[in-house]
N, C-alpha and C positions, 0 to 999 in steps of 0.2 A: 257451625261445625255440624255436618251431616253425622246421624250415628252410623257406627260400624256396618250394622246389617244393611243400611241403605247404601253405603259406598261399595260394599262387595257385590250387592245386587246388581247395582249399576255396572260394574266391571264385568260381571257374569253375563248380562244381556249385550252389553258393546262387543264383548269378546265374541259371543255367539253370531251377532250381526255381522262382524267383520269376517268370520269364517263363511257364513252364508254368502255375503257379497263377492268375496275373493273367488270362491267356487266357479262362479260365472267367468271370470277373468283369466283363471286358470286353465280351465278348458278351450277357452278360444285361443289362448296363447299357445297350448300344446298342439290344436289343430293347425294353427300356423307354421309352427316348427316342424310338424310333420312334413307338411307341403314343402318348405322351404329346404330342409336338410334330407329330404326324401328318406325320412325313417318312419317304419311301420308303426301305426298309432298303438298295437299291441305291445310293440317293443318299447315304446316310451312308457306305456302303463305298467309293464313287468319291471322294468328295469330303473325307472327314474322315480314314479309315483310309488312303485312297489317297495321301497325301502322304508322300513318302519323303525326309525331311530330310537323313539321313546320307548316301545316295548322291549327293544334289542337291549338299550343301556340297562333297563331295570332287571332284566333276567341274566345278563352277563354279570352285573355287579352281585346279585343275589347268589350265582353260582361261584363267584371268587370267594365269597363268605361262606360258602357250603351249606347255603339255604336252598337244598334241592326243592322243596315244595313249593316256596315262593317262586323259585327261577322256572321250574317246568310247569308249575301250575299256572303261572301268569300266562306262559305261552299257550297252554292247552285251553284255559278259559278264554282268552282274547280271540282265540280262533272261533269257538263257538258263539261269542258275543259279536264280533266283527260281520260273521255270516249272517247272524239274526238281526242286526242293525242296518248294515249296508246293504244286504239282498232282501232281506225278509219284509222289512217294513215298507221300502219302496214298491215291491211286488205286490203289496195288498191294494194299493190305489193307482199304481202305473203300468200300462201295458206297453210292453217295448219289444221289438225284434231285434235280436243281437247276431251280429256277425260271428259265426263260429270260430271259436279259438282253434288251433290244432290240437287234435285228441291227445297228443303228448301231455299237455297240459291237464287235461282232465284225468289221466292215468296217473300223473305226477302227484295230483292232490290226494288220490286215495291210496297210493302207495306210501306217500308221506304220514298219512293217518294211521295206517297199519304199523309201519315203524314204531310210532309214537305209542299206540296201543300195546303191542308186543313188549316194548321196553318197560311198560308200566307193570307188566307180569313177571318178566324176567329181569328184575331190577339189578341182579348182580352183573348182567351184561350189557348196562346201559352204555358203556364205552363203546362196545362193537355196533350199536344202533346209531349212536353219534357218528361214527365214521361212515356207516351206510347213508346217513342223511347228509352229510357234507358231500359225497359221492353224488348222490341224486342232485343236490345243488350244481355240482359241476356239470352234470348232464343238462339241467335246466339252462345254464349258461350257453353250453355249446349248442343246444338246440335254438334258442333265442337268436344267437349269432347266425345260424341256418335260416332262421326265419327271414330276418333282416335282409340277408344277402338274396333269398329268393324274391323279397318284396322289390328290391332295387333292380333286379333283373327282368322281373315282369312288369314293373309299371310302365305305362305308356307316355311317352314324353311327344308333345306337338311341338315340333320344330319348324319355325317359319325361315324358309331359306332365303332371307333378305341381306344382300351385302352391306357390310357396316365397316365404316373406317376404324383404324387401330383405336381412335380417340373415343369412338363410340363404346366400344368394345371394353376399353379400359374404365370408362364412366358406369356401364352397366356392372362390372365386377365389383367395383368400389360400393355401388349401390346395393348390391346383392349382400355384401359383407356387413354392410352398416346394417341393414334391415336384420340380418341374422345376429349380429351382436346384441343389438337393442331388443330383439324378441327373447333371446337367452337372459339377458339383465334383467328384463320385465318379470320372467318366469322365475328367476332365482329369488328375486325380491319379494314376489308374491307368496312363495312357498316358505320363506324366511318369516313373513309377517304371520301366514296361518299357524306357523309352528309356535312362534311367541304367543298368538291369540289362543291356542290351544293350551299352552301353559297357563295363561292367565285364567282361562275357563275352568281349568282344573283345580288351579290354586283357591279362585273365589268360591268354587263349589264346597272345597275342603272347609273354607272359613264359615261359609253359610251353614253348613252342617254343625260344627261346633258351636256356633252363637244359637242356633235353633234347637240344639240338643237331640238331634235324629240318631236313632240307633246306628251304631257303627257298622253292622253287618248290612244293615239296609243302605247305608251310604256306599260301601264297598262293591256290594254286588249290584245294586241298581244305578244309584247316581253316577259313580265313577265308570260302570260300563257304558252309560248313556254319553257322558260328556267325553270320554276318551276315543269316542268313534263318531262324534258328529261331523268332522271333516269328511271322513270316509262316506257317511250318510249322504251328506250334500253333494259331493263329488259324483256319486252314482246318480243321484235323482238330476242334477244340472247336466251332466253327460247325455242323459236320456232325454230331456227336454229339449237341448241344443243339437241334437243328432249326432253326437259323438260318443255313442254307446260303447264302442270298443274302447276308448280311452278310459271310461269310469269302471267297466268290468275288469279289463286286463289289469288295472291299478290295484283293485281289491284282491283279485286273484294273486298278483304278484306279492301283496303284503302277507297273505295267507301262506304262500310257499316260501317267503323269505324266512319268516317265523317258524314253520315247520321243518324247514331243511337245514339252512345254514346256521341260525339262531340255537334252534334246538341240538344240532349236531355240535357246536361250540360248548354249549352248556353242558351237554352230555359228557364231552371230553374233560371238561374241568371238575366235573362232579364224580366222574368214574363209575359209581354206584351209589344205591341210596335203599332206604328200607321201605318195603312194600306198605301202600296205604290204600284202603278200599276206595276212598273218596277220589283218589288219583285214577283208580282204573275205570270208575264210572264215568267220570269226566271225559276220560280219553275215548270211551265207548260212544258217547254222545257227539263227542267231536268227529269222530269217525263217520257217525250217521250225517252229521252236518255235511260233512266234505263229500260224501257218496250222492247226498241229495243235490248238492250243487253242482257236481260234475253231471249228473244225470239232467238236471233242469238245464244248464247252460249247453248241453250237447243237442237240446231240442230248439235252440235258436231263439229262445224267448223267456222272458220272465212271466210266470203265471201266477195268479192269485192263490191256486192250490199249493205251488211250491212256497209262496210267502206265508202261509198257513203253516206248512211244514217247518220252515226256518224258525217262527217264531214259537210254535210248539216246543221244539227242541230248545229254544233259547230259554223258555218259562221253566221247562223240566229242569235244566241246568240250574237256573236261580233257587229254584224251590229246593232241589237237592243239595247245593251247597248252603243254604240257609238251615237247613236241616243238620247238616254234620257241623256248623258253625257254633251249635250250642250243646 
């Protein structure tokens, strides 16, 4: 019988490898779906990969229980951490040209960060900023729908005018339907496996920390920050390596906007208001800095090492600051 630490270490490594391996498959499948269904890659990233269920559930449950600092702090902290890990680390050693997202999304990132920051100051008006954040998310959906319509209308289709019998046309239609169904099924299965692997990764990390006696603050701020963003990191890296940069980048932008608009808004409506805390204010300031840097960097159509240093510097400052307030 293997010792418990060895078992949990094996599970940790296996789940990490599963996420790393499936990132390739997910990016390839999304590329196929984009072509087959005529869906803009950024729309797939923003609305499919951009849904962050784990963070949403944690924050919403905490809000229902009245735990304002856990609920909102989780969203603010994850924004800084996600940018630092998913964008900062790849930018340090990978160079990539980025197809520019519509400028609306860059403005949305900054406006969402401003709403969060002001709500940390005017805590009695949290409900109001929650409503504004939800309205911003509605605008996000409307603009994304408009982006998809524009993509469909401008996409060039090469049509070969070859006469076909009714039977040939029916066979082609059935084959296309089968391919789309198969691609969609593979993608859903892969996303499910990645989600389960991420859960195993987090659970095994928790057990390893308990068994090794690591400091809880170190675990919460460093270990958990790293393992909960593993899939985001590898999706960005793999999308760059495979030439599907728009998918990886839009997925991370989508997750950030999902958390800072819709989920922040819903949590704020549930909480109504809360007591001012300086650590929440300082964290939201760092979050806004990270969002502004991200918007500026992406608008330049490239990931740069200088931006990577900026992202990771903000991340390190965030971790040090929260470690200080933890004691």
